[in-house]
N, C-alpha and C positions, 0 to 999 in steps of 0.2 A: 485582565492584566493591566497593571499600572506600573510603568517604568519610571522609577524615581531618578530624575536627571540632575538632582541636586547633590548626588553622591556618585562616586565612581570616577573612572578615568574619562576625561573629555574625548580623547582620541577614540576610545572604544565606543562612546555614545554616538559620535559623529558617524563612524562606520556603520554601527548598528542601525542608525536611523536613515542615513543617506542612501545606503546600497539598496534596501527594499524600495525606497522612493524612486531611485534611479531606474531600477528594473521596471517598476510600475509605469513610470512616465515614458520609458523607452518603448514599451509595448503600446502605450497610448499614442505615441508618435507613429508607431507601426500601423495603427489603425488609419491615421491620416495619410501615411505613405501608400497603404493599400487603396484608399479612396482615390489618391492621385494617380496611381497606376491604372485603375479601371477607367477613370475619367480620360486618361490619355488614350486608352483603347477606343473610346467613343469618338473623340475628335480633339484637335488643338483648341477649338472654340470651347468645348466642354471643360478642358483643362484650365483655360483662362477664366471661365466662369466659376470654377471651383476655387481658384486662387482668390477671386474677388469675394466669393461667399465666405471664405475662411476669415477674412478680415471683418466682414460685417457680422458674422455669427459670433466671433470672439468679442466684439463690442457688446453684444447682448448678454453674453455670459460673464463679462468682466465684473459686473456688479455682484453676481453670485460668488465668483472666485474671491474677490476682495472681501466680501462680507464673511465668507467662510474662514478666511485668515484671521479676522477679528475674533471669531469663535475659538479658534485654536489659542490665540493669545489670552483671552479672558478666562477660558476654562483652565488653561495651563497655569496662569497666575494663581487661580483659586486652588488648584492642586498643590502648587508650590507653597501656599499658605497652610496646607493640610486641612482645607475646608471642603470636604467631599459634598456636603449638602449644598453649599453655594455653587459648586461645579455642576451638580445635577439640576439645580434651579436655572442656571444660565443655559444649560443644554436644552431644556424643554422650551424656553422662550426663544431660543435660536431656531428650533425646528418650526415653530409657528411663523417666525419671521421669514423662513425659507419659503413657506407656502405663499405668503403674501408677495414676496419678491418674484416668484415664478409667474403669478398671474399678471403682474405689472409688466414684466419683461416680454411675455408672449404678446400682449396687446401692443406695446411700444414697437416691438420688432415687426409685427405684421403691418403696422401703419407706416413705419419709417423706412423699411428696406427699399421699397420701390423708389422713394425719394432719393435715397443715396445712390441708387443705380443710375437714375436720370441725371444726377449731378456730374457723372463722369462724361456726359455729352455723347455717349455711344450707346444707343438703345439696343444694339444687337446683343448686348450682354443680358438684357432683361429676361427673356423667356427661359434661357438655360439656368440663370441664377435663381429665379423664383421657383423653378421646378425642383431645385435642390434645397433651397433654404426654407420654404414654407412648411414642409413636413417636420423639419427639425425644430422650427419655432413652435409648432404645436406640442412638441415633446420637451420643451424647455424645463418643465417640472422635474423630469428624470435627471437632467444634468444638475440642476440646482440642489436637489436633495442628495445626489451623489457627492457633491462638493461638501455640503454641510455634514453629512454622516461621516465622510472621511476626515473632515476637520476635527470632529469630536474624537475619532479614533487616534488621530495624530497627537492630540493633546495629552493622551495617556501613553504615548510612545508606541502605538500600534501602526507600523508602516507596512506590515506584511499583508494585511487583508487587502489593501488597495493594490499592492503588487500582484497578489494571487489572482484577483478577479480581472485585472487588466490583461494578464497573460492569457487567461481563458477567453475573454471576449475578443481579443485581437484575432484569435483563430476563428471564432464564430463569425466575426466581421468579414474575413476572407471568404468563408463559405457562402454567407448571405450575399455579398457583392457578386460573387460568381453566378449564383442562382438567379438573382434578380436581373442581372445584365445579360448573361449568356443564354439563359433558358426562358425567362419571362419577358425579356427585351423591354425593361422599364427605363432604360437609359439612365440619365443622371439622377432621376427620382429614385431609382433603385438603390443608389449609393446612400441617399438620405434615409430611406426606410431601414436599411441595414444599420446605420448609425443610431437611429432612435431605438431600435430593438436591442442592440448591444448595450446602450446606456441604461435601458430599463433593467436588464439583467444585472448590471453593475450596481445600480441603486438598491435593488432587492437584496443582493448579497451583503452590501455594506450595512444595510439596516439590520439584517440578521445578525451580523457580527456585533453591531452596537448594542443590540438587545441583550447580549451576553456579557456586557461590561457593567461596572458599578455606576457608570454615568446614566444608565437607562433605568428609570423607575416607573415608566408608563405615563401616557398622556393624561391619565386620570389624576395625576399629581400636579398637573400644570396649573400655575397661578400666574396670571398676567402681571408683569412687573414693568411698569413704565420706565423706571430707571435703567433696567437691564436693556430694554430696547434702545434707549438713548445712548447707553454706553456702547452697544453693538454698532449703532450707526456712527457714533463718534470715532470708534476704532476702525470700523469697516469702510467708512466713506473715503478716507485717503487712499488705502490700497485698492479700493474699487475704482476710484478715479485713475489711479496709476495703471491698473489693468485695462480700463476703458481707453485711456490715452495710448497704451501700447497697441491696442486693436485699431483705434482710430488712426494711429500713426501708420499702420499697415495700409489702411485705406488711402491716407494721404500720399504715401509712396506710390501706391497703385495708380492714383490719379495722375501723378507726374510721370509715371512710367508708361501709361496708356498711349500717349502720343508716339512712342517708339514702336508701337504695333503689338498685336496679340501675342506674337512670339516672345516679345520682351516681358509681357505680363505673365505668360505661362512659365518662362524661364525664371522669373522672380519667385513665382509660387513654388517651383521645384527646388530652387536654391534655398529658399527659406525653410522648406520641410527637411532638407538634408542638414541644414545648419541646426535645426531643432534637435536632431538626433544627438549631436555633439554638445548641445546645451543641457541635455537631460541630467548629466551628473551635476551640473551647476544648480539646476532646479532641486535636485536631491539635497545638495548642500543648503540651499535656501530653506527647505522644510526642516532639515535637521537643526540648523541654527535657530530658527523660530521656536521650535519645541524646547531646545536646551535653554535658550535665553529667557523664554517665558517663565519656565519653572524657577530658574536661578534668580531672575529678577524678583519674583514673588518671595523668594527666600533671602533676598538681599545679599547674594553671594557674587559680588562683582568681579572678584578675581577669576572665577570660573568663566564669566562672560568674556573677559579680556582674552583668556586662553582660547576660547571657542572661536573668536574672530580671527585670531592669529593663525590657527590651524586651518580654518575654512578657506582663508585667502590663499594660503600656501597650496592646499590641495586643488583649489580652483585653477590656479595658474599652471599647475602641472597638466591638468585636463586641457587647458587652452593650448598649450604647446602641442599636445597630441592632435588636437582638432586642426590647428593651422597647418601642421605638416601633412595631415590627411587631405586637406583641401588642395594644397599645392601639388600633391602627388597623384590623387585619384579623383579630382572633381569631375572630369569628363566621364570617367567610367561610372561614377555614382549617378550622374544625371542621365546617362544613357539607359539606366534601368527603368526610368520613369517616362521616357519619351524617345521616339525614334527620329524626331524632327531635329536635323542637325543645327538649324538656326536656334531652336529652343535650347538645345544642349549647350551651344556656345554662349547664350545669354546667361544660363545657369552657372557656367564656369566663371564668367566674368564676375558675377555676383559673389561667388564663394571665394575667389582669389582675394577680393578686396574686403568684403564684409566679414569674412572669417576672422580677420585680425581684431574685430571688435569684441571677440569673445573674452579678451583680457579685461575690457571695460565692463562687460556684463557680469563677470565674477564679482567685481567690487560693488556694482549696483545691487545685485541680488543679495549678497551677504549683508550689506549695511542697511538695506531696506528691511530685511528680516530682523536685524538687531534693533532698529528703531521701533518696529512693530512690537517685538517681544518686550521692550522696555516701556511701551505705552507712549511713545513719542513719534507718532506717524505723520504729524501735520505737514512737515516739509516735503513729503512724498508727492503731494498734489502739485505744488508749483514746479518742482523738478520735472515731473511727468509732463506738465503742460509745455515747459521749455523744450524737453527732449522729443516729444512726440508731435507737438503742434506748432508752437511759435517758431522755433529754429528751422524745422523742415520747410514750413510754408514760406518763410522769408527767404531762406537761402536757395531752395529749389525753384522758387518763382524767379529769382535773379538768374539762376542757371538757365531756366527755360527761355528767358528773354534773350539770352545770347546763343540759344540753340546749340548747346554744347553736347558732347557725346555722353551716353548713359553711364560711362565709367565714372564721371564726376558726380553723379547722383550717389553712388556708393561711397565715394571718398568723403563727401559731405556728411553722410549718415554716420560714418566712422568717427569723424571729428566731433559731431554732436554727442555721440555716446561716450567718448573719452572725457569730454569736458564735464558731462553730467556725473561721471564716476568720480572725478577728482573733487567736485564740489560735495558730493554725498560723503565721501571719505572724510573731508575736512569738517563738515557739519556734524556727522555722527561722533567723531572723536571729541569734538567740543562738548556735545551733549552728554556723552559718557563721563567725561571728566567732571562736569557739574553734578551729575546724579551720584557718582561714586564718591565724591568728596565729603 
C-alpha cells in the first residue's frame, strides 16, 4: 500500500494518519502505565527507580527515534518525487544504519547508566534501576529496528500496522508482568523482561508488514551508499538530539526533584505517564504532519503544507483543552490508580495541575518540528532543544534550588520554558516556510 498524500483532502489525510498513530501510541503508553502499576505494587522505591530508568532509557533510544524520523522524511520525499527505486535504496541503507546504531547504543548505555545514577548523589537508586535497565539495554536492537521498520511504513502512509501490533503487545505485556512478578517473583527485573519480549514481537510483526510493501526488495539488493548515510545523519541528527535532550531534560528534572524525596520522584513519574496519555493525540498529529509535508514538499505543493499546519494546530489545541480540563477534574483519581501512597498521589496532582497547561505549547512544538523535518530544514531543532531541555532548566532550577523554594515553582518554570520555545519555533518555521515557498 502506498498512500499518495499529494492528492485528496488534507483533513481526511490527517484523520486517516493521526488516528491509527494515536491509538498505537496510546497502547504504547498503556505498556508504560502497566509497568508503573506493577512497580508500585513492589514498592515506592521501585516506582521511583522506574521513573529514573524511564528518562535514562529514553536517552538511549532517542538516537534511534530521531534517526527513524529522518528515514520517514527522506523516503517520503523520494515517494513524493515518484522515484520508487530511490525510496527502496534509502530504505535498505537505513536498515543497515539501524543495526550499527543498535550496537553503539547498547554499549554506551551499559557503560553510561551507572555514571548517571551516581550523579544523582543517592546510590540507593542504583540496584533497583540497574535491575530494570540492564536487560532492556541488551534488547535495544529490538527497539531500534521497530522504530526504523515503522518509519518506513509511515513513509508510505501505513499507520495501521503500528497501531495493531501495539494493541496486541500491550495485552501481552500485562500478562507477562503479572506472571513474572506474581508467580516468578522476579521483581522489577520481571518488568524489563516483559518489555523486551513485547518489543521483539512488535519488531517481528513490523518487519513482516514491511516485506509486503514495495519498499522491500530484499537485503541482497543492498548497495552501500555513503551519500545516503550522510543524508540520514544530517537529517536524523537534529531530531535525535531533540529526542535525546527531551530525555536528558527528564533526567535533569529528576535531579532537581530528588531533594524533595522519593515520593516526589515517584509522583513526577506517575504524573508524567498520565500526561503522556493526553499527549498521544499530539504525537499522532506530529506523525501525520511529517508524512503529509514530506510528500508534498517533494512535490513542491506548498499550499497543501500551509493547510496541513493550520488544521493540525487547530486540532491540537482542541485536544489540549480536553486534557487540561481532565487534569483539573480527575488528577487525583487517575494518580490513585497507580499508587496507594497519599503523598505520591498529592505530588502527581500538583504536577498535573500545573504542567498540564504546557500541552498547548507542546502542540506548537510537535507540529512545527514535524514541518521543519518534512521540508528538510531541521537544523534549528538542536539549539531549541538544548535551550528547552538543558540550558534553561539547569540555570533556572539551580537558582530555584538556591532559594529552597517549593516544588510547585519547578513546574511553573518548566511551563514557561516550554511556551517560550513554542513561540520561537512558530516564528522561525513561518519565516523558513515563506522563504522556501516564495
